[in-house]
LOLONU-70764 format. One record per residue (C-alpha): x, y, z; residue number from 1. Coordinates in steps of 0.25 Angstrom, whole numbers, plus 5000, padded with zeros to 4 digits. Last residue first. Layout:
<atoms>
     X     Y     Z    k
     X     Y     Z  NUM
...
</atoms>
This chain:
<atoms>
     X     Y     Z    k
  4851  5100  5183  472
  4847  5103  5169  471
  4857  5113  5166  470
  4868  5105  5171  469
  4864  5093  5165  468
  4864  5099  5150  467
  4878  5105  5153  466
  4882  5092  5156  465
  4878  5084  5144  464
  4880  5097  5134  463
  4896  5098  5142  462
  4897  5081  5138  461
  4890  5084  5125  460
  4899  5094  5120  459
  4897  5108  5118  458
  4905  5117  5107  457
  4902  5105  5098  456
  4916  5098  5091  455
  4915  5103  5076  454
  4908  5093  5067  453
  4918  5088  5057  452
  4917  5089  5041  451
  4920  5076  5033  450
  4930  5073  5021  449
  4943  5081  5025  448
  4939  5083  5040  447
  4943  5070  5045  446
  4957  5070  5037  445
  4960  5085  5042  444
  4961  5079  5055  443
  4975  5075  5054  442
  4981  5090  5050  441
  4969  5100  5050  440
  4953  5101  5051  439
  4943  5105  5041  438
  4928  5105  5039  437
  4923  5107  5054  436
  4909  5109  5054  435
  4900  5122  5059  434
  4898  5124  5045  433
  4905  5137  5046  432
  4919  5127  5048  431
  4924  5123  5062  430
  4939  5122  5059  429
  4943  5134  5068  428
  4935  5130  5079  427
  4940  5116  5081  426
  4951  5120  5090  425
  4943  5126  5100  424
  4932  5114  5101  423
  4942  5104  5100  422
  4948  5111  5112  421
  4935  5110  5120  420
  4932  5096  5116  419
  4944  5093  5120  418
  4943  5099  5134  417
  4930  5090  5135  416
  4934  5077  5130  415
  4947  5080  5139  414
  4936  5081  5152  413
  4930  5070  5146  412
  4941  5059  5147  411
  4944  5047  5139  410
  4941  5056  5126  409
  4953  5064  5126  408
  4962  5053  5130  407
  4958  5043  5119  406
  4958  5058  5110  405
  4972  5060  5113  404
  4976  5044  5111  403
  4966  5045  5096  402
  4977  5059  5093  401
  4989  5052  5098  400
  4985  5040  5088  399
  4981  5049  5077  398
  4993  5058  5077  397
  5004  5046  5077  396
  5013  5046  5089  395
  5008  5031  5093  394
  5007  5027  5077  393
  5020  5035  5075  392
  5028  5027  5087  391
  5021  5016  5082  390
  5012  5004  5092  389
  4999  5015  5090  388
  5000  5012  5074  387
  4998  4996  5077  386
  4985  4998  5087  385
  4981  5007  5077  384
  4982  4999  5065  383
  4977  4986  5074  382
  4965  4997  5077  381
  4960  5001  5064  380
  4963  4984  5060  379
  4951  4980  5067  378
  4943  4990  5064  377
  4944  4987  5049  376
  4942  4970  5053  375
  4928  4977  5059  374
  4926  4984  5048  373
  4928  4972  5039  372
  4919  4963  5046  371
  4921  4952  5036  370
  4907  4947  5033  369
  4910  4936  5022  368
  4901  4942  5012  367
  4906  4955  5016  366
  4894  4964  5013  365
  4891  4971  5026  364
  4905  4970  5031  363
  4910  4981  5020  362
  4899  4990  5023  361
  4904  4989  5036  360
  4904  5006  5039  359
  4917  5004  5044  358
  4922  5018  5036  357
  4933  5010  5031  356
  4948  5015  5025  355
  4952  5015  5040  354
  4957  4999  5040  353
  4965  5004  5027  352
  4975  5013  5033  351
  4984  5002  5038  350
  4986  4996  5023  349
  5000  4990  5026  348
  5007  4986  5038  347
  4993  4982  5044  346
  4999  4967  5043  345
  4998  4968  5029  344
  4988  4958  5025  343
  4981  4965  5037  342
  4980  4978  5032  341
  4976  4973  5017  340
  4964  4967  5022  339
  4956  4977  5031  338
  4957  4987  5022  337
  4955  4979  5011  336
  4943  4972  5014  335
  4935  4986  5015  334
  4941  4991  5003  333
  4954  4987  4994  332
  4960  4973  4993  331
  4972  4975  4983  330
  4978  4985  4992  329
  4981  5001  4994  328
  4966  5004  4998  327
  4965  5016  4989  326
  4965  5006  4977  325
  4951  5000  4981  324
  4943  5010  4978  323
  4942  5025  4986  322
  4926  5027  4988  321
  4920  5015  4987  320
  4932  5009  4996  319
  4929  5019  5006  318
  4913  5017  5005  317
  4914  5001  5005  316
  4905  4992  4999  315
  4909  4988  4986  314
  4924  4985  4995  313
  4917  4976  5004  312
  4912  4968  4994  311
  4925  4965  4988  310
  4923  4951  4987  309
  4938  4946  4992  308
  4932  4935  4999  307
  4936  4942  5013  306
  4937  4933  5027  305
  4952  4936  5028  304
  4947  4950  5034  303
  4939  4940  5044  302
  4954  4939  5050  301
  4953  4953  5055  300
  4950  4951  5070  299
  4954  4938  5073  298
  4968  4942  5067  297
  4977  4930  5062  296
  4969  4928  5051  295
  4975  4941  5046  294
  4989  4937  5050  293
  4987  4923  5042  292
  4982  4932  5030  291
  4996  4942  5030  290
  5001  4936  5015  289
  4995  4923  5019  288
  4992  4919  5002  287
  4990  4903  4997  286
  4995  4901  4983  285
  4989  4891  4977  284
  4995  4883  4966  283
  4988  4875  4952  282
  4996  4871  4941  281
  4987  4862  4929  280
  4980  4874  4930  279
  4965  4872  4922  278
  4961  4856  4918  277
  4972  4848  4914  276
  4972  4840  4925  275
  4964  4845  4936  274
  4972  4856  4947  273
  4970  4861  4960  272
  4956  4865  4964  271
  4950  4876  4954  270
  4938  4884  4958  269
  4932  4895  4948  268
  4919  4902  4950  267
  4917  4911  4938  266
  4903  4921  4938  265
  4905  4923  4950  264
  4890  4921  4958  263
  4880  4930  4961  262
  4889  4943  4958  261
  4887  4956  4965  260
  4904  4956  4961  259
  4911  4954  4977  258
  4899  4951  4986  257
  4889  4943  4977  256
  4901  4935  4971  255
  4909  4933  4984  254
  4895  4928  4992  253
  4889  4918  4983  252
  4901  4911  4979  251
  4906  4912  4995  250
  4895  4904  4999  249
  4896  4892  4991  248
  4911  4892  4991  247
  4911  4888  5004  246
  4906  4874  4998  245
  4920  4871  4992  244
  4926  4871  5005  243
  4935  4879  5016  242
  4938  4892  5011  241
  4952  4897  5009  240
  4954  4912  5004  239
  4961  4917  5017  238
  4974  4912  5012  237
  4974  4920  5001  236
  4975  4916  4987  235
  4985  4914  4975  234
  4981  4905  4965  233
  4991  4901  4955  232
  4988  4893  4943  231
  4996  4888  4930  230
  4991  4879  4919  229
  4983  4893  4915  228
  4969  4890  4909  227
  4960  4888  4918  226
  4960  4896  4933  225
  4964  4909  4923  224
  4953  4907  4913  223
  4945  4905  4925  222
  4950  4918  4931  221
  4946  4925  4919  220
  4931  4921  4919  219
  4926  4934  4921  218
  4919  4935  4936  217
  4928  4928  4947  216
  4929  4917  4959  215
  4941  4908  4960  214
  4940  4897  4970  213
  4951  4887  4973  212
  4952  4873  4977  211
  4957  4866  4987  210
  4946  4858  4988  209
  4943  4859  5004  208
  4950  4871  5006  207
  4944  4881  4994  206
  4951  4892  4992  205
  4942  4904  4989  204
  4942  4916  4980  203
  4957  4913  4974  202
  4967  4920  4968  201
  4973  4917  4953  200
  4985  4916  4945  199
  4985  4910  4934  198
  4996  4904  4923  197
  5000  4900  4909  196
  4993  4911  4903  195
  4990  4910  4887  194
  4976  4907  4887  193
  4973  4918  4898  192
  4983  4929  4893  191
  4980  4928  4880  190
  4963  4929  4883  189
  4966  4941  4893  188
  4968  4953  4884  187
  4955  4949  4876  186
  4946  4946  4888  185
  4950  4961  4895  184
  4946  4968  4881  183
  4934  4960  4882  182
  4930  4964  4898  181
  4933  4977  4895  180
  4923  4978  4882  179
  4913  4969  4890  178
  4913  4981  4900  177
  4911  4992  4890  176
  4922  5001  4887  175
  4926  4999  4873  174
  4940  4995  4869  173
  4948  4999  4857  172
  4965  4999  4853  171
  4968  4991  4863  170
  4982  4988  4871  169
  4977  4980  4882  168
  4983  4991  4893  167
  4977  5005  4886  166
  4965  5000  4881  165
  4962  4991  4893  164
  4964  5004  4902  163
  4956  5013  4896  162
  4944  5002  4894  161
  4946  5001  4910  160
  4948  5015  4912  159
  4933  5016  4905  158
  4928  5006  4912  157
  4929  5010  4927  156
  4942  5007  4935  155
  4940  5005  4950  154
  4935  4993  4952  153
  4945  4987  4943  152
  4950  4976  4955  151
  4934  4973  4956  150
  4933  4961  4967  149
  4945  4966  4977  148
  4945  4981  4972  147
  4955  4991  4967  146
  4963  4981  4961  145
  4977  4988  4957  144
  4982  4996  4944  143
  4992  4994  4933  142
  4980  4996  4924  141
  4981  4983  4917  140
  4981  4976  4930  139
  4969  4982  4935  138
  4961  4980  4922  137
  4965  4967  4922  136
  4961  4964  4938  135
  4947  4970  4934  134
  4947  4961  4921  133
  4951  4947  4929  132
  4962  4942  4921  131
  4976  4949  4927  130
  4988  4946  4922  129
  5000  4943  4929  128
  5014  4943  4920  127
  5025  4937  4926  126
  5040  4945  4924  125
  5044  4943  4940  124
  5040  4955  4943  123
  5028  4954  4936  122
  5023  4941  4946  121
  5026  4950  4958  120
  5018  4961  4953  119
  5006  4953  4950  118
  5007  4946  4963  117
  5006  4957  4972  116
  5001  4950  4985  115
  4988  4957  4985  114
  4985  4956  4970  113
  4987  4940  4971  112
  4977  4940  4982  111
  4967  4949  4975  110
  4964  4940  4962  109
  4959  4941  4949  108
  4964  4929  4943  107
  4977  4931  4935  106
  4985  4927  4924  105
  4998  4923  4923  104
  5010  4926  4913  103
  5026  4923  4913  102
  5025  4908  4920  101
  5038  4902  4919  100
  5032  4889  4926   99
  5042  4892  4939   98
  5040  4907  4938   97
  5025  4904  4940   96
  5026  4895  4952   95
  5038  4904  4958   94
  5030  4919  4955   93
  5018  4912  4964   92
  5024  4905  4974   91
  5033  4920  4976   90
  5021  4929  4975   89
  5013  4920  4986   88
  5026  4924  4993   87
  5028  4938  4994   86
  5013  4940  4995   85
  5011  4931  5009   84
  5014  4919  5016   83
  5010  4912  5003   82
  5007  4898  5003   81
  5008  4887  4992   80
  4996  4878  4986   79
  4998  4869  4974   78
  4984  4862  4969   77
  4983  4849  4961   76
  4972  4846  4970   75
  4979  4840  4983   74
  4985  4852  4982   73
  4973  4861  4983   72
  4967  4853  4994   71
  4978  4852  5003   70
  4980  4867  5002   69
  4966  4870  5005   68
  4965  4861  5016   67
  4979  4868  5021   66
  4972  4883  5021   65
  4958  4877  5025   64
  4966  4873  5039   63
  4974  4885  5041   62
  4960  4894  5038   61
  4953  4889  5048   60
  4950  4900  5056   59
  4948  4909  5043   58
  4942  4897  5035   57
  4931  4899  5046   56
  4929  4914  5043   55
  4930  4912  5030   54
  4917  4902  5030   53
  4909  4909  5041   52
  4911  4923  5031   51
  4904  4916  5020   50
  4895  4909  5027   49
  4889  4922  5036   48
  4890  4931  5023   47
  4881  4918  5016   46
  4871  4920  5026   45
  4871  4936  5024   44
  4869  4933  5009   43
  4859  4923  5012   42
  4846  4930  5008   41
  4856  4932  4993   40
  4849  4940  4983   39
  4853  4955  4991   38
  4867  4949  4988   37
  4866  4951  4972   36
  4858  4964  4974   35
  4870  4970  4984   34
  4880  4965  4976   33
  4878  4970  4964   32
  4876  4984  4971   31
  4889  4982  4977   30
  4895  4980  4963   29
  4890  4991  4957   28
  4892  5001  4968   27
  4907  4996  4968   26
  4909  4999  4955   25
  4902  5012  4953   24
  4909  5016  4968   23
  4924  5012  4962   22
  4922  5019  4948   21
  4918  5031  4954   20
  4928  5031  4963   19
  4939  5030  4954   18
  4934  5040  4946   17
  4934  5050  4957   16
  4948  5047  4960   15
  4951  5058  4970   14
  4947  5046  4980   13
  4958  5039  4977   12
  4968  5049  4982   11
  4963  5049  4995   10
  4959  5035  4996    9
  4974  5032  4995    8
  4980  5042  5006    7
  4968  5036  5014    6
  4973  5024  5012    5
  4985  5023  5015    4
  4997  5024  5002    3
  5006  5013  4996    2
  5001  5000  4999    1
</atoms>
């Protein structure tokens, strides 16, 4: 991450076109979701079931991962364990280099974005081609994703048309969705037919069978899974579910929450290798990269229940104004505000837990009932506790201010004295409208976006005491 959320958000708020694109896209997805969710009388029961399955997995993650490894290996797959992003990239590079692969096709994967796989491949002379339409748009534009499900949500059709004309070397191109899709399909066709390796993420890892499940809307994933002879799947360790039957719940809640569809057009499940059908060599890289640390925290463990539907982003009033780039991470929005700092042990993204109004809309739409506001508050307390153990934190203006406020609020006499002092200090800043519109120094952050009511000339305590004297 290169900038704090407030600094990045302030810059993006000036981009009116981006804000219109994000607002339009999230409105469309949210309204579609609401319609298909209302069709299900058992929606809350499905949420409860999904939450229970994911919670059960987290409480027994070690045994389910070992079960998956055993079943996948028995089916012809090869399972690798990666402590962090660097190790996951080294494993993938070793596999590809030993087969002299110079180009790979990729299924949309937030996990590979998380570990910076494309950059690692490029550094070793291996081209990675994104085959998901939105990911392709991001890649051709030398951009980064702004949404978990719709990575190019911040672009409109005209911007995409101009990008395709420039990057694909086209002479002419319409601006309808059909025109853009046809151009992407033609551009990718040779890559599908000639690629010797594919890389995917995973929506779910099935412990019972050793199978991997991918859900998608375009069919590009199906092409990647069936044509190349080598397939590498990189998945976070939390993606495992106990049994094939558990998919019954998630294949109903995930598409409704993610894109407002009753079901995904393509649901692919593959297990190991099978004769001459599909990949002849299959590897799974199980990625930790901070997840074990999150699992060990009983308060924030529920973060790992996430099934990456993006519903929380679509309803978040903060994300709606800034888009995903302000979060400085592949994971934006409410889930990114709690996941990113934890993946980095609060050493990066410390401003993200404050990028929320705590309105609770994210919890209401989450298909696995992650209480994001609860985790946000927990992380805020962790950040404050860390800062208080540093010299800069102890002597920082906010910590000193809060310590002073605590002493003032602990005494009625001190409180009255502070109110009298505040009334005198506020006079130069009180506007003719009766409100304080601008404050100096650190306090200016509050009045940049809102007006402040001045301290009343008579406090409640003083009024109450006067009232008692008058009645007596």
